[in-house]
N, C-alpha and C positions, 0 to 999 in steps of 0.2 A: 619193867614189865607191868607193874601195877598201875603206873601213871598212864601207860598206853591203853590198858584195858579200861581205865576210867574215861579216857578221852573217847574211845570207841563207844562206850555206853552212853556218854553224853551226846555224841553225834547221833546215835540211834534214836534217842528220845527226842532230839530236836527235829529229826526227819519225820518221826511218827506224829508229833504234834502238828508240824506244818502240813503234812499230808492229810491228816484228819480234818483240819480246818478247810483246806482247799477242796477236798472231795465233797465236803458239805456245802461249800460256798458256790462252786462252779460246776460240780459234777465230776465223775470219774474220767469220762472220755476227754473232757476239756483240760484236765489237769495233766501237766507234763512233768517228767522227772526234773527238768530244768527249773520249772516253777517251784517244785517242792524244794529243790536245793537252794534257790534264791530266798524263799520264805524262811527256810531253816538257817540260812547264813553259812552254808557249807558248799563245797564244790560238788559238781555232778559226779565226779569220780568217787567222792566219799559216799554218796548214796549207793552207787553200784558196788562199792566195796562191802557194804553192809547188807544190801538186798539184791536179789537176782533180777527183779523186775518190778514194775509198778503194781502188778497184781499181787506180788508177795508183800509189798508195802501195805496195800489195802488189807490183806489177810492178817498181818500183824496188828494193824490199827484196830481191826474188829476183835481180834483175840483179847487185846487190852481192854476194849470197851465191854466185852462180854464178861471179863473177869470182874469188872465193877458191878455189872448187873447181877451176876450170880452171888456176889458177896451180899447184895441186898436180899436176894432170894433165900440165902442161908438164914437170914434173920426172920423172914416172913413166912416161908412155907410151913413150918411147924404149927402156925396159928391159923392156917386156912381151914375153913369149916364149910359144911354143906354137902350136897351130893357130889358124886364124881363129876358130873357136868358143871356144877357150880365152881368146884375147885379148879377145873380146867379153864373156865371162863376167867377166873381171877388171875391165873398164871399168865394167860395171854393178854389180859388187860394191863398187867404190870409191864409186860414186854412192849406193848404199844406205847404206853406212857413214857417209857424210857427211850425207845427208838425214835419216836416222833420229835424228840428234842433235836435230832440231826437226821431228818428224813432222807436227804439226798445221799448222805453217807450210807445209810442202810440200803437204799435203792441200788447204790453202786455195788454193795456187797451181794445182793440178790442177783443182779445182772451178771456180775463177774463169775458167779457160781455156775453159769451155763456156758462159759467159755471152754471149748474143747482143748484149747492150747495152754491151759493153766500149768504152771510149774509145780513140781513136787512140794514146794514150800507153801503152796496155797491151800488154805482150808475153806472149801466152799460152804455156802449157807446149807444148813440141813445136816452137816457132819459134826454138829456140836454135841459131844457126849453128855454134857451137863443137862441140856434141854431134853435130850432123848431119855435120859434116866429119870429126870423129874416127872415127865409125862407117864413113863412106864410105871413108876412108883404109885402115882395117883390111880392109874387103871388097875394095877395089881390090888390096891386097897379096895377098889370098887368090886373086884372079883370076890375078895374075902367077905365083903359086906352083902354080897348077893345082888349088887346093882349092875354088874357087868357079867355077861355070859362067860362061863369057865372055858368054853371051847373057842373063844374069840381069839383071832390073831392080833395080839396087842401091838406088835411092832407095826402091822399094817395100819392100825388105828392111829398110831403115833405119826406115821408118814403122812397119812391123810390130814391130820390136824396141822402138821407143819406146812403142808402144801397150801391149805386154806389160809393159814396165817400169812404166808409170803404173798399169795395171790391178792390179798386185800390191799397190799401196798400199791396196786394199780390205781386205786382210788386216790391215794396220796400223790402219785405221779401226775394224774389227771388234774389234780387241784394245785399243781405247782409246788407241792410239798407243804401246803398250808392246811391240810385236813386235820381236825382235832382228833386226838387219840380216842376220845369217847365214841366218835362215829364209827371208827374201825372196830372198836371193841363191840359195839352193838351188832355189827354185821357178823363178827366172829361168834358172838353168843348164839345167833340164829343158826349158823353153820354147825356149831357144836350140838345144838338141839337136834338137828337133822341126823348128824353122825351118831348121837346117843340112841336114836331109834334102832339103829343096827346092832348095838351092843346089849340092848335090854334082854334079860333072860326070857326064854319062851316057855 
């Protein structure tokens, strides 16, 4: 039983590695389960034994990538300095720097998030509890410091920030995935400045 579990785990990792590379190289729509299986060196049946759909494969690929990103954040966030807006700008700049290493993969993640037919095993963009909590923590700290209105709907601010962040990937898509992270961060900085006008104490 232990050997079988090890084999299943190894197959799962091969599939996720192959899918990650294919989604980033050719895009989500163009990648087929057969192509993933061939790249992974496993049968199509083995892929479907492990995952219910291509969307679920993508969801697991992104979960793994985000765990890498948030391990990085665990080290960095305690050292972020500046105003509430400054700290939020830093958080999103780190996200852009990380995700632009595999832009097509992240674009696939955003696009798949709007698919009404997603399986229960799919976690869409924006449903990431780590990002949500990180942004709420910064805003809560802003309230304590008197930089953010105490009556502000902080969850609404978080949703607005995440929407702006994802929307900026349209620029990367238009540039064929070759847009520098710094350019997207510069746009996000301006968006955060506009949003910050709404949370300022009156």
